[in-house]
C-alpha positions as CSV (number, residue, x, y, z in Angstrom):
1,F,46.0,16.8,33.3
2,F,44.6,16.2,29.8
3,G,42.0,13.9,31.3
4,I,40.9,16.7,33.7
5,V,40.8,19.2,30.7
6,L,38.7,16.8,28.6
7,A,36.3,16.1,31.5
8,Y,35.8,19.8,32.1
9,A,35.3,20.5,28.3
10,S,32.8,17.7,28.0
11,K,30.6,19.2,30.7
12,K,31.2,22.8,29.7
13,F,30.4,22.3,26.0
14,A,27.9,19.5,26.3
15,V,24.8,19.8,24.2
16,E,21.7,19.3,26.2
17,V,19.4,16.5,24.9
18,D,15.8,16.2,25.7
19,E,15.4,12.9,27.6
20,R,12.2,12.2,25.7
21,V,14.2,11.9,22.4
22,T,16.2,9.1,23.9
23,E,13.0,7.4,25.2
24,V,11.2,7.7,21.9
25,R,14.3,6.5,20.0
26,T,14.4,3.4,22.3
27,A,10.8,2.7,21.6
28,L,11.1,2.9,17.8
29,P,11.8,-0.4,16.1
30,G,15.2,0.7,14.6
31,A,14.4,-0.4,11.1
32,N,15.6,2.9,9.6
33,C,13.4,2.1,6.6
34,G,12.5,5.7,5.9
35,G,8.8,4.9,5.7
36,C,8.0,7.8,8.1
37,G,9.6,10.3,5.6
38,F,12.6,11.0,7.8
39,A,16.2,9.8,7.4
40,G,15.9,7.2,10.1
41,C,14.7,6.4,13.6
42,D,17.0,9.0,15.2
43,A,15.7,11.8,12.9
44,L,12.1,10.7,13.6
45,A,12.5,10.6,17.4
46,D,13.9,14.2,17.3
47,A,11.1,15.3,15.0
48,I,8.4,13.8,17.2
49,V,9.7,15.5,20.3
50,K,10.0,18.8,18.4
51,G,6.4,18.5,17.2
52,E,7.5,18.2,13.6
53,A,6.1,14.6,13.2
54,A,3.0,12.8,14.3
55,L,3.0,10.4,17.2
56,N,1.9,7.6,14.8
57,A,4.4,8.6,12.1
58,C,6.2,5.2,12.2
59,P,4.4,2.8,9.9
60,V,6.4,-0.2,11.2
61,G,5.3,-0.1,14.9
62,G,1.6,0.7,14.2
63,A,-0.9,1.6,16.8
64,P,0.8,0.0,19.8
65,L,4.0,2.0,19.2
66,A,2.0,5.2,18.7
67,Q,0.3,4.6,22.1
68,K,3.7,4.0,23.8
69,I,5.2,7.2,22.3
70,A,2.0,9.1,23.3
71,E,2.6,8.0,26.9
72,I,6.2,9.3,26.7
73,M,5.1,12.6,25.3
74,G,2.1,12.9,27.7
75,Q,-0.3,13.2,24.8
76,V,-3.1,11.2,23.2
77,A,-2.3,9.2,20.0
78,E,-4.6,9.6,17.1
79,D,-6.2,6.3,15.9
80,K,-5.0,5.4,12.5
81,E,-5.9,2.2,10.6
82,K,-2.9,0.2,9.4
83,E,-2.2,0.4,5.7
84,V,-0.5,-2.1,3.5
85,A,1.0,-2.0,0.0
86,R,-1.0,-3.7,-2.7
87,V,0.0,-4.3,-6.3
88,I,-2.8,-2.9,-8.5
89,C,-2.3,-5.4,-11.3
90,N,-3.3,-9.0,-11.8
91,G,-1.8,-9.5,-15.2
92,D,0.3,-12.6,-14.6
93,C,1.9,-14.8,-17.3
94,N,-1.4,-16.6,-17.9
95,S,-3.5,-13.4,-18.4
96,A,-1.2,-10.6,-19.8
97,K,0.3,-10.6,-23.3
98,D,4.0,-9.7,-24.0
99,K,5.1,-7.6,-27.0
100,Y,8.4,-9.4,-27.1
101,E,10.6,-11.8,-25.2
102,F,12.7,-10.0,-22.6
103,F,16.4,-11.0,-22.2
104,G,17.8,-7.9,-20.5
105,I,18.7,-7.0,-16.9
106,E,16.2,-8.4,-14.5
107,D,15.1,-5.0,-13.3
108,C,11.8,-3.2,-13.9
109,K,13.4,0.2,-14.3
110,A,15.8,-1.1,-16.9
111,A,13.0,-2.8,-18.8
112,A,10.8,0.3,-18.6
113,M,13.5,2.4,-20.3
114,M,13.4,0.1,-23.3
115,V,11.2,0.6,-26.4
116,G,7.5,0.6,-25.4
117,G,8.2,0.8,-21.7
118,G,8.8,-2.9,-21.1
119,Q,7.9,-6.3,-22.5
120,K,4.2,-6.3,-21.5
121,Q,1.6,-5.2,-24.0
122,C,-0.2,-3.3,-21.2
123,A,1.7,-0.1,-20.7
124,Q,0.5,0.2,-17.1
125,G,1.0,-3.4,-16.0
126,C,3.5,-4.9,-13.5
127,L,6.6,-6.0,-15.3
128,G,7.4,-8.7,-12.7
129,L,11.2,-8.3,-12.8
130,G,11.5,-7.9,-9.0
131,T,12.8,-4.4,-8.4
132,C,10.3,-4.0,-5.6
133,V,11.4,-7.3,-4.1
134,R,15.0,-6.2,-3.9
135,V,14.2,-2.9,-2.1
136,C,11.8,-4.3,0.5
137,P,13.7,-4.6,3.9
138,F,11.0,-6.9,5.3
139,D,10.7,-9.6,2.7
140,A,7.1,-8.7,2.2
141,I,6.8,-8.7,-1.6
142,H,7.6,-11.4,-4.1
143,V,7.1,-12.1,-7.8
144,V,4.7,-14.9,-8.5
145,N,4.0,-16.0,-12.1
146,G,5.1,-12.7,-13.5
147,V,3.4,-10.3,-11.2
148,A,4.4,-8.9,-7.7
149,I,2.4,-10.1,-4.7
150,V,2.5,-8.4,-1.3
151,D,2.5,-10.5,1.9
152,E,0.2,-8.2,4.0
153,E,1.3,-9.9,7.3
154,K,4.9,-8.7,6.8
155,C,4.2,-5.4,5.1
156,T,4.9,-2.3,7.2
157,A,3.9,0.4,4.7
158,C,7.4,1.7,4.4
159,K,6.7,2.8,0.8
160,K,10.1,1.6,-0.5
161,C,8.4,-0.6,-3.1
162,I,6.1,2.3,-4.2
163,V,9.1,4.5,-4.8
164,A,11.0,1.8,-6.7
165,C,8.1,0.8,-9.0
166,P,8.5,2.5,-12.4
167,K,5.0,1.7,-13.4
168,N,3.3,3.1,-10.3
169,V,1.2,0.1,-9.8
170,I,1.7,-0.2,-6.0
171,E,-0.5,1.8,-3.6
172,L,-1.2,1.9,0.1
173,I,-4.6,0.7,1.1
174,P,-6.3,0.2,4.5
175,V,-5.7,-3.3,5.6
176,S,-9.4,-3.9,6.5
177,K,-10.5,-3.3,2.9
178,E,-10.8,-6.7,1.2
179,V,-11.9,-5.4,-2.3
180,R,-9.5,-4.0,-4.9
181,V,-9.5,-3.2,-8.6
182,L,-6.4,-5.0,-9.8
183,C,-5.9,-2.9,-13.0
184,K,-4.4,0.4,-13.9
185,N,-5.0,0.3,-17.7
186,S,-6.9,3.4,-18.7
187,E,-7.4,2.4,-22.4
188,K,-10.8,1.6,-23.8
189,G,-12.3,-1.9,-23.3
190,K,-11.1,-3.6,-26.5
191,A,-7.5,-2.3,-26.2
192,T,-7.4,-3.4,-22.6
193,M,-8.7,-6.9,-23.4
194,D,-6.2,-7.2,-26.3
195,A,-3.4,-6.7,-23.7
196,C,-4.8,-8.6,-20.7
197,K,-7.7,-10.9,-20.1
198,V,-8.3,-9.7,-16.6
199,G,-8.2,-5.9,-17.3
200,C,-11.0,-3.4,-16.4
201,I,-13.1,-2.7,-19.5
202,A,-15.1,0.1,-17.8
203,C,-18.4,-1.7,-18.3
204,Q,-20.0,0.1,-15.3
205,K,-21.5,-3.2,-13.9
206,C,-19.7,-2.7,-10.6
207,V,-21.0,0.9,-10.3
208,K,-24.6,-0.3,-10.7
209,A,-24.1,-3.2,-8.3
210,C,-22.7,-1.0,-5.5
211,N,-25.4,0.2,-3.0
212,F,-23.0,2.5,-1.2
213,D,-21.7,4.7,-4.0
214,A,-18.2,3.4,-3.3
215,I,-17.0,2.7,-6.8
216,H,-17.0,4.8,-10.0
217,V,-15.4,4.6,-13.4
218,D,-13.0,7.4,-14.2
219,N,-10.9,7.6,-17.3
220,N,-12.0,4.1,-18.4
221,L,-11.0,2.6,-15.1
222,A,-13.0,1.5,-12.0
223,K,-11.8,3.1,-8.8
224,I,-12.9,2.4,-5.2
225,D,-13.6,5.1,-2.6
226,Y,-12.4,3.2,0.5
227,S,-14.1,5.8,2.8
228,K,-17.4,4.4,1.6
229,C,-16.6,0.7,0.9
230,V,-18.1,-1.7,3.4
231,N,-16.7,-4.9,1.9
232,C,-20.1,-6.1,0.5
233,M,-18.1,-7.3,-2.5
234,M,-21.0,-7.0,-4.9
235,C,-18.7,-5.2,-7.4
236,A,-16.3,-8.2,-7.5
237,E,-19.2,-10.6,-7.9
238,V,-20.5,-8.9,-11.1
239,C,-17.2,-8.0,-12.7
240,P,-17.1,-9.9,-16.0
241,T,-13.3,-9.9,-16.4
242,K,-12.5,-10.5,-12.7
243,A,-10.5,-7.3,-12.6
244,I,-11.9,-6.7,-9.2
245,Y,-10.6,-9.0,-6.5
246,A,-12.4,-9.6,-3.2
247,N,-11.6,-11.9,-0.3
248,F,-15.0,-13.4,0.0
249,A,-14.0,-15.3,3.1
250,N,-14.1,-11.9,5.0
251,R,-17.3,-10.6,3.3
252,K,-19.3,-8.3,5.4
253,K,-22.9,-9.4,5.9
254,A,-25.7,-6.9,6.1
255,N,-27.7,-6.6,9.3
256,I,-31.3,-7.1,8.5
257,D,-34.0,-5.4,10.7
258,Q,-36.5,-8.2,11.0
259,E,-39.2,-5.8,12.3
260,T,-39.2,-3.7,9.1
261,C,-38.3,-6.3,6.6
262,I,-41.2,-7.2,4.3
263,G,-39.6,-10.2,2.6
264,C,-39.3,-8.6,-0.9
265,T,-35.9,-10.4,-1.5
266,I,-34.6,-7.4,-3.5
267,C,-31.5,-7.4,-1.3
268,K,-30.7,-11.0,-2.5
């Protein structure tokens, strides 16, 4: 009797669920990392079906997942280049100076709360105590010689390391961009160099070398406009302190129109 009552109640009071929610949820990776801005994959699936989230909202699955969800929803997925986290600091143990020797809790937030914001002389530098490492669910970031390094093959742009970093030195950058200014120190040149040998001194050489207006100095710090950067890497080539990193192995070469070239060699 009770079984009949329960069966009747389950049908009578059942909450209708859009079948697409189940299909989208099945397609999602199940990482529940929160990188999409929702509480987890269940919440994201519900939001996508309701139109409250983009088809490509999941940073873990990337473009292939967005395409699969688009097919479920009967829509067209917007192309979006994959982004990865990058640590905007190169001040390792060999380059950056310390104000004092740190013996406290191995945690960047704890160190940042101490006098002077941590042991490093650069107030904006990576403290290298591994808070970001511990929050990453994909083992995509590690501390090497006193500074955090991101494994771009494993990074899913979940943003957990960005939220955890008390120094705000981690940013999302398009994966195709092979050039980056690895410095956040906005002090003037001498003060920057006193703290770190590989800091940006705002010398403007990178600005003059760029033919695409893709880099400018703002508040004593060079910044790249990735919407204009073409990976020519001239800025990294002329940087006197090597504050600008470039993967020269993937350098983009200019296409020369042989019919109009007059052999002036200025481009060289």
